[in-house]
C-alpha positions as a LaTeX table, in Angstrom:
\begin{tabular}{lrrr}
\hline
Residue & $x$ (\AA) & $y$ (\AA) & $z$ (\AA) \\
\hline
Unk1 & 113.85 & 121.69 & 93.69 \\
Unk2 & 111.97 & 118.78 & 92.14 \\
Unk3 & 112.80 & 119.88 & 88.59 \\
Unk4 & 116.42 & 120.93 & 89.26 \\
Unk5 & 118.95 & 118.29 & 88.21 \\
Unk6 & 121.71 & 120.29 & 89.91 \\
Unk7 & 119.83 & 120.14 & 93.21 \\
Unk8 & 119.07 & 116.43 & 92.85 \\
Unk9 & 122.66 & 115.55 & 91.88 \\
Unk10 & 124.16 & 117.43 & 94.84 \\
Unk11 & 126.08 & 115.17 & 97.21 \\
Unk12 & 124.08 & 116.25 & 100.26 \\
Unk13 & 120.43 & 115.52 & 100.96 \\
Unk14 & 117.69 & 117.88 & 102.03 \\
Unk15 & 114.24 & 116.44 & 102.66 \\
Unk16 & 111.19 & 116.47 & 104.91 \\
Unk17 & 108.59 & 113.80 & 105.63 \\
Unk18 & 105.49 & 114.54 & 107.66 \\
Unk19 & 105.20 & 110.78 & 108.11 \\
Unk20 & 107.40 & 107.88 & 106.93 \\
Unk21 & 106.73 & 104.25 & 107.88 \\
Unk22 & 108.73 & 101.22 & 106.79 \\
Unk23 & 112.30 & 100.25 & 105.98 \\
Unk24 & 115.02 & 101.98 & 103.97 \\
Unk25 & 113.82 & 100.64 & 100.61 \\
Unk26 & 110.14 & 99.94 & 101.24 \\
Unk27 & 108.04 & 102.60 & 102.92 \\
Unk28 & 104.91 & 104.71 & 102.80 \\
Unk29 & 105.11 & 108.46 & 103.18 \\
Unk30 & 103.12 & 111.67 & 103.54 \\
Unk31 & 104.16 & 115.18 & 102.61 \\
Unk32 & 107.59 & 114.20 & 101.28 \\
Unk33 & 109.55 & 117.11 & 99.83 \\
Unk34 & 113.22 & 117.16 & 98.81 \\
Unk35 & 115.69 & 114.45 & 97.85 \\
Unk36 & 116.99 & 111.54 & 99.93 \\
Unk37 & 119.80 & 109.12 & 99.03 \\
Unk38 & 118.66 & 105.57 & 99.73 \\
Unk39 & 121.73 & 103.69 & 98.48 \\
Unk40 & 125.30 & 104.54 & 97.46 \\
Unk41 & 127.52 & 102.31 & 95.35 \\
Unk42 & 131.17 & 103.30 & 95.82 \\
Unk43 & 132.70 & 100.62 & 93.55 \\
Unk44 & 132.08 & 99.27 & 90.07 \\
Unk45 & 129.46 & 96.52 & 89.94 \\
Unk46 & 126.26 & 95.51 & 88.20 \\
Unk47 & 122.94 & 95.44 & 89.99 \\
Unk48 & 119.33 & 94.67 & 89.22 \\
Unk49 & 116.87 & 97.19 & 90.62 \\
Unk50 & 113.11 & 96.58 & 90.75 \\
Unk51 & 111.11 & 99.78 & 91.32 \\
Unk52 & 107.45 & 99.91 & 92.31 \\
Unk53 & 105.63 & 102.95 & 93.68 \\
Unk54 & 102.23 & 104.53 & 94.03 \\
Unk55 & 101.74 & 108.29 & 94.22 \\
Unk56 & 98.45 & 109.46 & 95.74 \\
Unk57 & 99.28 & 113.16 & 95.81 \\
Unk58 & 102.06 & 115.49 & 94.65 \\
Unk59 & 105.05 & 114.45 & 92.55 \\
Unk60 & 107.52 & 111.64 & 93.22 \\
Unk61 & 110.36 & 109.96 & 91.33 \\
Unk62 & 113.22 & 107.52 & 91.81 \\
Unk63 & 116.52 & 108.59 & 90.22 \\
Unk64 & 119.87 & 106.96 & 89.46 \\
Unk65 & 122.86 & 109.33 & 89.62 \\
Unk66 & 126.21 & 108.38 & 88.17 \\
Unk67 & 128.77 & 111.13 & 87.68 \\
Unk68 & 127.10 & 113.95 & 85.76 \\
Unk69 & 124.31 & 111.70 & 84.51 \\
Unk70 & 120.87 & 111.50 & 86.08 \\
Unk71 & 118.22 & 109.01 & 84.96 \\
Unk72 & 114.68 & 108.66 & 86.24 \\
Unk73 & 113.80 & 105.03 & 86.95 \\
Unk74 & 110.30 & 104.14 & 85.86 \\
Unk75 & 108.37 & 101.32 & 87.50 \\
Unk76 & 109.72 & 97.91 & 86.61 \\
Unk77 & 113.09 & 96.18 & 86.45 \\
Unk78 & 116.34 & 97.91 & 85.52 \\
Unk79 & 119.82 & 96.46 & 85.00 \\
Unk80 & 122.26 & 99.14 & 86.13 \\
Unk81 & 126.02 & 99.21 & 85.69 \\
Unk82 & 127.93 & 101.16 & 88.32 \\
Unk83 & 131.09 & 102.78 & 86.99 \\
Unk84 & 134.32 & 102.88 & 88.98 \\
Unk85 & 133.33 & 106.37 & 90.19 \\
Unk86 & 130.26 & 104.98 & 91.96 \\
Unk87 & 126.56 & 105.80 & 91.79 \\
Unk88 & 123.61 & 106.75 & 94.01 \\
Unk89 & 119.94 & 105.83 & 94.14 \\
Unk90 & 117.67 & 108.65 & 95.36 \\
Unk91 & 114.01 & 109.43 & 95.82 \\
Unk92 & 112.74 & 112.93 & 95.06 \\
Unk93 & 109.43 & 114.39 & 96.14 \\
Unk94 & 107.32 & 117.51 & 95.86 \\
Unk95 & 104.58 & 117.42 & 98.53 \\
Unk96 & 104.21 & 113.72 & 97.69 \\
Unk97 & 102.11 & 111.09 & 99.41 \\
Unk98 & 102.24 & 107.40 & 98.56 \\
Unk99 & 104.46 & 104.36 & 98.89 \\
Unk100 & 107.61 & 102.96 & 97.31 \\
Unk101 & 109.26 & 99.55 & 97.19 \\
Unk102 & 112.73 & 99.03 & 95.74 \\
Unk103 & 114.47 & 95.67 & 95.51 \\
Unk104 & 118.18 & 95.48 & 94.68 \\
Unk105 & 120.07 & 92.32 & 93.75 \\
Unk106 & 123.10 & 91.15 & 91.82 \\
Unk107 & 122.16 & 90.08 & 88.27 \\
Unk108 & 121.95 & 86.35 & 87.63 \\
\hline
\end{tabular}
């Protein structure tokens, strides 16, 4: 699942956490497997996304999905343009343990 773009881009989510503590965009986790949509953007807009995470075990990534395109967001700041068809921000894990913090704001 972790390496399948088709699975990750699917509109539905399928995931499991043994433990998840925190808010929607800032949390620690244990034994995270699958993909979870954290945010959906239904209309065209620009946004600034700051991604920070630590992976202690397994594999983990933050992805931006827009139409048929999927981009992995590395740690740091990203300026993202949402098309009129919308976009989604997801986390994807493979037996992952760690923490993630994502900040989203309108660009200045």
